[in-house]
A tleap script that builds the chain and sets N, CA, C and O, in Angstrom:
source leaprc.protein.ff14SB
mol = sequence {
  NMET PRO GLY ALA SER ARG ASP GLN ILE VAL
  GLY TRP LEU GLY GLU ALA LEU LYS ILE ARG
  VAL ARG ALA GLN PRO GLU LYS GLY LYS ALA
  ASN SER SER LEU VAL ALA LEU LEU ALA GLU
  ILE LEU LYS THR PRO TYR LYS ASN ILE ARG
  VAL ARG ALA GLY GLN THR SER ARG ALA LYS
  VAL ILE GLU VAL SER GLY MET SER ASP THR
  GLU LEU ARG GLU ARG LEU GLY ALA LEU LEU
  PRO GLU ARG GLY GLU CTHR
}
set mol.1.N position { -6.229 4.867 -8.305 }
set mol.1.CA position { -5.930 3.678 -9.067 }
set mol.1.C position { -6.235 3.937 -10.540 }
set mol.1.O position { -7.404 3.964 -10.925 }
set mol.2.N position { -5.229 4.125 -11.355 }
set mol.2.CA position { -5.439 4.343 -12.786 }
set mol.2.C position { -5.755 3.036 -13.504 }
set mol.2.O position { -5.491 1.950 -12.988 }
set mol.3.N position { -6.319 3.158 -14.693 }
set mol.3.CA position { -6.602 1.989 -15.513 }
set mol.3.C position { -7.808 1.184 -15.069 }
set mol.3.O position { -7.923 0.009 -15.418 }
set mol.4.N position { -8.703 1.783 -14.313 }
set mol.4.CA position { -9.899 1.095 -13.818 }
set mol.4.C position { -10.940 0.990 -14.928 }
set mol.4.O position { -10.807 1.621 -15.977 }
set mol.5.N position { -11.966 0.197 -14.693 }
set mol.5.CA position { -13.025 0.037 -15.692 }
set mol.5.C position { -13.958 1.247 -15.730 }
set mol.5.O position { -14.643 1.476 -16.727 }
set mol.6.N position { -13.983 2.022 -14.638 }
set mol.6.CA position { -14.801 3.243 -14.606 }
set mol.6.C position { -14.249 4.208 -13.568 }
set mol.6.O position { -13.510 3.814 -12.666 }
set mol.7.N position { -14.616 5.472 -13.707 }
set mol.7.CA position { -14.212 6.493 -12.739 }
set mol.7.C position { -15.156 6.409 -11.550 }
set mol.7.O position { -16.374 6.437 -11.726 }
set mol.8.N position { -14.611 6.308 -10.340 }
set mol.8.CA position { -15.455 6.257 -9.159 }
set mol.8.C position { -14.660 6.466 -7.874 }
set mol.8.O position { -13.478 6.133 -7.789 }
set mol.9.N position { -15.342 7.026 -6.880 }
set mol.9.CA position { -14.783 7.077 -5.532 }
set mol.9.C position { -15.259 5.812 -4.847 }
set mol.9.O position { -16.461 5.585 -4.709 }
set mol.10.N position { -14.319 4.994 -4.421 }
set mol.10.CA position { -14.631 3.694 -3.829 }
set mol.10.C position { -15.047 3.860 -2.379 }
set mol.10.O position { -16.050 3.290 -1.949 }
set mol.11.N position { -14.278 4.640 -1.619 }
set mol.11.CA position { -14.583 4.855 -0.215 }
set mol.11.C position { -13.320 5.138 0.575 }
set mol.11.O position { -12.236 5.317 0.019 }
set mol.12.N position { -13.490 5.173 1.871 }
set mol.12.CA position { -12.367 5.480 2.760 }
set mol.12.C position { -11.458 4.272 2.882 }
set mol.12.O position { -11.923 3.137 2.986 }
set mol.13.N position { -10.171 4.524 2.867 }
set mol.13.CA position { -9.138 3.528 3.113 }
set mol.13.C position { -8.249 4.136 4.194 }
set mol.13.O position { -7.257 4.800 3.894 }
set mol.14.N position { -8.615 3.901 5.459 }
set mol.14.CA position { -7.960 4.585 6.563 }
set mol.14.C position { -8.339 6.055 6.536 }
set mol.14.O position { -9.523 6.389 6.574 }
set mol.15.N position { -7.361 6.926 6.473 }
set mol.15.CA position { -7.599 8.369 6.430 }
set mol.15.C position { -7.637 8.903 5.005 }
set mol.15.O position { -7.786 10.107 4.796 }
set mol.16.N position { -7.504 8.015 4.029 }
set mol.16.CA position { -7.470 8.441 2.627 }
set mol.16.C position { -8.704 7.943 1.887 }
set mol.16.O position { -9.380 7.013 2.325 }
set mol.17.N position { -8.980 8.579 0.764 }
set mol.17.CA position { -10.039 8.117 -0.119 }
set mol.17.C position { -9.432 7.243 -1.207 }
set mol.17.O position { -8.387 7.574 -1.768 }
set mol.18.N position { -10.081 6.140 -1.500 }
set mol.18.CA position { -9.658 5.303 -2.608 }
set mol.18.C position { -10.509 5.706 -3.805 }
set mol.18.O position { -11.738 5.644 -3.765 }
set mol.19.N position { -9.827 6.120 -4.870 }
set mol.19.CA position { -10.496 6.613 -6.069 }
set mol.19.C position { -9.928 5.878 -7.278 }
set mol.19.O position { -8.717 5.696 -7.401 }
set mol.20.N position { -10.822 5.463 -8.164 }
set mol.20.CA position { -10.409 4.790 -9.395 }
set mol.20.C position { -10.726 5.685 -10.582 }
set mol.20.O position { -11.773 6.331 -10.628 }
set mol.21.N position { -9.801 5.714 -11.551 }
set mol.21.CA position { -10.028 6.444 -12.799 }
set mol.21.C position { -9.666 5.548 -13.979 }
set mol.21.O position { -8.777 4.703 -13.880 }
set mol.22.N position { -10.361 5.743 -15.091 }
set mol.22.CA position { -10.109 4.937 -16.293 }
set mol.22.C position { -8.786 5.292 -16.965 }
set mol.22.O position { -8.133 4.423 -17.543 }
set mol.23.N position { -8.397 6.529 -16.894 }
set mol.23.CA position { -7.202 6.998 -17.615 }
set mol.23.C position { -5.946 6.260 -17.153 }
set mol.23.O position { -5.831 5.827 -16.007 }
set mol.24.N position { -5.028 6.141 -18.077 }
set mol.24.CA position { -3.743 5.510 -17.792 }
set mol.24.C position { -2.788 6.530 -17.162 }
set mol.24.O position { -2.913 7.732 -17.396 }
set mol.25.N position { -1.835 6.042 -16.362 }
set mol.25.CA position { -0.899 6.953 -15.687 }
set mol.25.C position { 0.241 7.404 -16.593 }
set mol.25.O position { 1.408 7.130 -16.316 }
set mol.26.N position { -0.101 8.091 -17.666 }
set mol.26.CA position { 0.923 8.583 -18.571 }
set mol.26.C position { 0.628 10.028 -18.947 }
set mol.26.O position { -0.514 10.391 -19.229 }
set mol.27.N position { 1.660 10.833 -18.947 }
set mol.27.CA position { 1.556 12.243 -19.332 }
set mol.27.C position { 0.482 13.002 -18.560 }
set mol.27.O position { -0.138 13.918 -19.101 }
set mol.28.N position { 0.255 12.630 -17.301 }
set mol.28.CA position { -0.677 13.350 -16.447 }
set mol.28.C position { -2.149 13.058 -16.704 }
set mol.28.O position { -3.017 13.724 -16.141 }
set mol.29.N position { -2.443 12.069 -17.550 }
set mol.29.CA position { -3.841 11.767 -17.885 }
set mol.29.C position { -4.638 11.302 -16.672 }
set mol.29.O position { -5.777 11.727 -16.481 }
set mol.30.N position { -4.053 10.439 -15.858 }
set mol.30.CA position { -4.769 9.952 -14.671 }
set mol.30.C position { -4.989 11.083 -13.673 }
set mol.30.O position { -6.052 11.161 -13.057 }
set mol.31.N position { -4.017 11.948 -13.508 }
set mol.31.CA position { -4.178 13.088 -12.603 }
set mol.31.C position { -5.289 14.012 -13.088 }
set mol.31.O position { -6.099 14.482 -12.289 }
set mol.32.N position { -5.329 14.272 -14.379 }
set mol.32.CA position { -6.380 15.128 -14.933 }
set mol.32.C position { -7.754 14.492 -14.743 }
set mol.32.O position { -8.717 15.183 -14.411 }
set mol.33.N position { -7.848 13.194 -14.949 }
set mol.33.CA position { -9.119 12.496 -14.738 }
set mol.33.C position { -9.540 12.541 -13.279 }
set mol.33.O position { -10.721 12.702 -12.969 }
set mol.34.N position { -8.576 12.399 -12.391 }
set mol.34.CA position { -8.858 12.462 -10.956 }
set mol.34.C position { -9.411 13.837 -10.586 }
set mol.34.O position { -10.419 13.931 -9.885 }
set mol.35.N position { -8.770 14.885 -11.044 }
set mol.35.CA position { -9.216 16.250 -10.753 }
set mol.35.C position { -10.611 16.490 -11.344 }
set mol.35.O position { -11.471 17.081 -10.691 }
set mol.36.N position { -10.833 16.032 -12.572 }
set mol.36.CA position { -12.144 16.211 -13.209 }
set mol.36.C position { -13.241 15.479 -12.441 }
set mol.36.O position { -14.333 16.016 -12.256 }
set mol.37.N position { -12.957 14.259 -11.995 }
set mol.37.CA position { -13.938 13.497 -11.223 }
set mol.37.C position { -14.263 14.204 -9.916 }
set mol.37.O position { -15.432 14.333 -9.555 }
set mol.38.N position { -13.248 14.660 -9.209 }
set mol.38.CA position { -13.482 15.359 -7.945 }
set mol.38.C position { -14.249 16.657 -8.167 }
set mol.38.O position { -15.136 16.993 -7.383 }
set mol.39.N position { -13.917 17.388 -9.224 }
set mol.39.CA position { -14.633 18.636 -9.522 }
set mol.39.C position { -16.111 18.355 -9.769 }
set mol.39.O position { -16.976 19.089 -9.291 }
set mol.40.N position { -16.394 17.305 -10.504 }
set mol.40.CA position { -17.786 16.952 -10.798 }
set mol.40.C position { -18.524 16.537 -9.524 }
set mol.40.O position { -19.629 17.010 -9.260 }
set mol.41.N position { -17.920 15.668 -8.753 }
set mol.41.CA position { -18.568 15.151 -7.545 }
set mol.41.C position { -18.752 16.234 -6.490 }
set mol.41.O position { -19.790 16.302 -5.832 }
set mol.42.N position { -17.735 17.082 -6.332 }
set mol.42.CA position { -17.806 18.136 -5.321 }
set mol.42.C position { -18.548 19.379 -5.817 }
set mol.42.O position { -18.785 20.315 -5.053 }
set mol.43.N position { -18.907 19.380 -7.091 }
set mol.43.CA position { -19.618 20.516 -7.694 }
set mol.43.C position { -18.836 21.820 -7.495 }
set mol.43.O position { -19.349 22.819 -6.991 }
set mol.44.N position { -17.591 21.756 -7.912 }
set mol.44.CA position { -16.698 22.910 -7.828 }
set mol.44.C position { -15.920 22.994 -9.146 }
set mol.44.O position { -15.734 21.973 -9.809 }
set mol.45.N position { -15.470 24.168 -9.532 }
set mol.45.CA position { -14.718 24.287 -10.781 }
set mol.45.C position { -13.420 23.469 -10.767 }
set mol.45.O position { -12.767 23.331 -9.732 }
set mol.46.N position { -13.068 22.941 -11.923 }
set mol.46.CA position { -11.841 22.171 -12.119 }
set mol.46.C position { -10.628 22.928 -11.578 }
set mol.46.O position { -9.740 22.341 -10.958 }
set mol.47.N position { -10.605 24.236 -11.820 }
set mol.47.CA position { -9.451 25.055 -11.412 }
set mol.47.C position { -9.272 25.116 -9.890 }
set mol.47.O position { -8.201 25.496 -9.418 }
set mol.48.N position { -10.298 24.752 -9.117 }
set mol.48.CA position { -10.208 24.791 -7.653 }
set mol.48.C position { -9.578 23.540 -7.053 }
set mol.48.O position { -9.400 23.457 -5.838 }
set mol.49.N position { -9.241 22.573 -7.891 }
set mol.49.CA position { -8.666 21.319 -7.399 }
set mol.49.C position { -7.323 21.102 -8.069 }
set mol.49.O position { -7.180 21.286 -9.277 }
set mol.50.N position { -6.337 20.706 -7.269 }
set mol.50.CA position { -5.029 20.410 -7.856 }
set mol.50.C position { -4.350 19.301 -7.072 }
set mol.50.O position { -4.595 19.117 -5.880 }
set mol.51.N position { -3.494 18.569 -7.765 }
set mol.51.CA position { -2.677 17.542 -7.133 }
set mol.51.C position { -1.496 18.281 -6.528 }
set mol.51.O position { -0.636 18.801 -7.240 }
set mol.52.N position { -1.470 18.319 -5.217 }
set mol.52.CA position { -0.425 19.085 -4.515 }
set mol.52.C position { 0.853 18.275 -4.352 }
set mol.52.O position { 1.949 18.834 -4.404 }
set mol.53.N position { 0.730 16.967 -4.155 }
set mol.53.CA position { 1.900 16.092 -4.016 }
set mol.53.C position { 1.536 14.710 -4.540 }
set mol.53.O position { 0.373 14.306 -4.511 }
set mol.54.N position { 2.547 13.992 -5.018 }
set mol.54.CA position { 2.340 12.639 -5.495 }
set mol.54.C position { 1.938 12.567 -6.954 }
set mol.54.O position { 1.217 11.650 -7.348 }
set mol.55.N position { 2.388 13.515 -7.766 }
set mol.55.CA position { 1.997 13.546 -9.173 }
set mol.55.C position { 2.301 12.235 -9.899 }
set mol.55.O position { 1.566 11.856 -10.811 }
set mol.56.N position { 3.357 11.546 -9.515 }
set mol.56.CA position { 3.726 10.289 -10.186 }
set mol.56.C position { 3.495 9.066 -9.309 }
set mol.56.O position { 3.947 7.969 -9.638 }
set mol.57.N position { 2.806 9.248 -8.216 }
set mol.57.CA position { 2.549 8.164 -7.266 }
set mol.57.C position { 1.063 7.840 -7.225 }
set mol.57.O position { 0.236 8.668 -7.607 }
set mol.58.N position { 0.717 6.641 -6.764 }
set mol.58.CA position { -0.698 6.309 -6.567 }
set mol.58.C position { -1.265 7.073 -5.378 }
set mol.58.O position { -2.447 7.417 -5.368 }
set mol.59.N position { -0.432 7.338 -4.380 }
set mol.59.CA position { -0.861 8.110 -3.203 }
set mol.59.C position { -0.640 9.587 -3.510 }
set mol.59.O position { 0.476 10.008 -3.815 }
set mol.60.N position { -1.708 10.361 -3.428 }
set mol.60.CA position { -1.640 11.775 -3.791 }
set mol.60.C position { -2.207 12.641 -2.673 }
set mol.60.O position { -3.019 12.187 -1.867 }
set mol.61.N position { -1.774 13.870 -2.641 }
set mol.61.CA position { -2.357 14.879 -1.761 }
set mol.61.C position { -3.071 15.855 -2.676 }
set mol.61.O position { -2.467 16.450 -3.568 }
set mol.62.N position { -4.364 16.011 -2.444 }
set mol.62.CA position { -5.190 16.878 -3.275 }
set mol.62.C position { -5.547 18.134 -2.492 }
set mol.62.O position { -5.908 18.064 -1.317 }
set mol.63.N position { -5.445 19.272 -3.148 }
set mol.63.CA position { -5.834 20.546 -2.536 }
set mol.63.C position { -7.123 21.029 -3.206 }
set mol.63.O position { -7.217 21.100 -4.431 }
set mol.64.N position { -8.107 21.358 -2.374 }
set mol.64.CA position { -9.374 21.890 -2.874 }
set mol.64.C position { -9.529 23.296 -2.315 }
set mol.64.O position { -9.608 23.480 -1.100 }
set mol.65.N position { -9.573 24.284 -3.195 }
set mol.65.CA position { -9.754 25.659 -2.745 }
set mol.65.C position { -11.193 26.077 -3.015 }
set mol.65.O position { -11.901 25.448 -3.802 }
set mol.66.N position { -11.605 27.132 -2.359 }
set mol.66.CA position { -12.940 27.657 -2.590 }
set mol.66.C position { -14.017 27.066 -1.704 }
set mol.66.O position { -15.193 27.399 -1.853 }
set mol.67.N position { -13.630 26.180 -0.772 }
set mol.67.CA position { -14.594 25.662 0.199 }
set mol.67.C position { -13.853 25.307 1.482 }
set mol.67.O position { -12.667 24.979 1.466 }
set mol.68.N position { -14.571 25.380 2.576 }
set mol.68.CA position { -13.976 25.078 3.870 }
set mol.68.C position { -13.830 23.572 4.049 }
set mol.68.O position { -14.440 22.791 3.319 }
set mol.69.N position { -13.018 23.168 5.023 }
set mol.69.CA position { -12.885 21.750 5.361 }
set mol.69.C position { -14.237 21.152 5.721 }
set mol.69.O position { -14.551 20.026 5.337 }
set mol.70.N position { -15.026 21.907 6.455 }
set mol.70.CA position { -16.348 21.433 6.866 }
set mol.70.C position { -17.228 21.168 5.651 }
set mol.70.O position { -17.883 20.129 5.569 }
set mol.71.N position { -17.243 22.098 4.719 }
set mol.71.CA position { -18.058 21.936 3.512 }
set mol.71.C position { -17.565 20.750 2.676 }
set mol.71.O position { -18.368 19.983 2.146 }
set mol.72.N position { -16.253 20.606 2.563 }
set mol.72.CA position { -15.672 19.484 1.826 }
set mol.72.C position { -16.086 18.159 2.460 }
set mol.72.O position { -16.513 17.242 1.759 }
set mol.73.N position { -15.964 18.059 3.765 }
set mol.73.CA position { -16.346 16.825 4.471 }
set mol.73.C position { -17.838 16.543 4.344 }
set mol.73.O position { -18.242 15.386 4.225 }
set mol.74.N position { -18.659 17.590 4.369 }
set mol.74.CA position { -20.105 17.405 4.207 }
set mol.74.C position { -20.436 16.871 2.821 }
set mol.74.O position { -21.259 15.967 2.678 }
set mol.75.N position { -19.797 17.429 1.805 }
set mol.75.CA position { -20.061 16.970 0.436 }
set mol.75.C position { -19.606 15.534 0.239 }
set mol.75.O position { -20.307 14.739 -0.386 }
set mol.76.N position { -18.431 15.196 0.772 }
set mol.76.CA position { -17.967 13.808 0.674 }
set mol.76.C position { -18.835 12.884 1.522 }
set mol.76.O position { -19.139 11.763 1.114 }
set mol.77.N position { -19.231 13.354 2.697 }
set mol.77.CA position { -20.060 12.557 3.590 }
set mol.77.C position { -21.407 12.207 2.985 }
set mol.77.O position { -21.971 11.154 3.285 }
set mol.78.N position { -21.930 13.088 2.132 }
set mol.78.CA position { -23.207 12.819 1.473 }
set mol.78.C position { -23.071 11.687 0.457 }
set mol.78.O position { -24.066 11.058 0.096 }
set mol.79.N position { -21.857 11.425 -0.005 }
set mol.79.CA position { -21.611 10.400 -1.016 }
set mol.79.C position { -21.101 9.081 -0.440 }
set mol.79.O position { -21.303 8.018 -1.027 }
set mol.80.N position { -20.440 9.160 0.714 }
set mol.80.CA position { -19.724 8.001 1.240 }
set mol.80.C position { -20.116 7.714 2.682 }
set mol.80.O position { -20.476 8.626 3.425 }
set mol.81.N position { -20.045 6.438 3.081 }
set mol.81.CA position { -20.248 6.143 4.507 }
set mol.81.C position { -19.067 6.709 5.305 }
set mol.81.O position { -17.970 6.882 4.773 }
set mol.82.N position { -19.304 6.987 6.558 }
set mol.82.CA position { -18.239 7.496 7.416 }
set mol.82.C position { -17.128 6.471 7.551 }
set mol.82.O position { -17.342 5.283 7.311 }
set mol.83.N position { -15.965 6.917 7.926 }
set mol.83.CA position { -14.840 6.006 8.155 }
set mol.83.C position { -15.239 4.977 9.204 }
set mol.83.O position { -15.850 5.306 10.221 }
set mol.84.N position { -14.885 3.734 8.938 }
set mol.84.CA position { -15.174 2.681 9.900 }
set mol.84.C position { -16.525 2.029 9.708 }
set mol.84.O position { -16.759 0.949 10.252 }
set mol.85.N position { -17.441 2.654 8.939 }
set mol.85.CA position { -18.748 2.055 8.679 }
set mol.85.C position { -18.629 1.159 7.449 }
set mol.85.O position { -17.808 1.412 6.567 }
set mol.86.N position { -19.444 0.124 7.394 }
set mol.86.CA position { -19.469 -0.727 6.204 }
set mol.86.C position { -20.883 -0.981 5.779 }
set mol.86.O position { -21.116 -1.679 4.792 }
savepdb mol mol.pdb
quit
């Protein structure tokens, strides 16, 4: 969600993560902010994260290289409640 009051991962929305960024959706600014936020939160270099699909859509597919699915889920799990929990 671009144009938010602050950058933050809100939580799970079904099988997807809901993430808000302050940047506006113009000239790739929101995508860059999204990648930077994920890099910071996951403690991985910016270059290891890319928007694989949905560059102009609110729904995006993000690719994270340099860590396993298990490690990615563990890092996200440390920040967020599991799916279905409130």
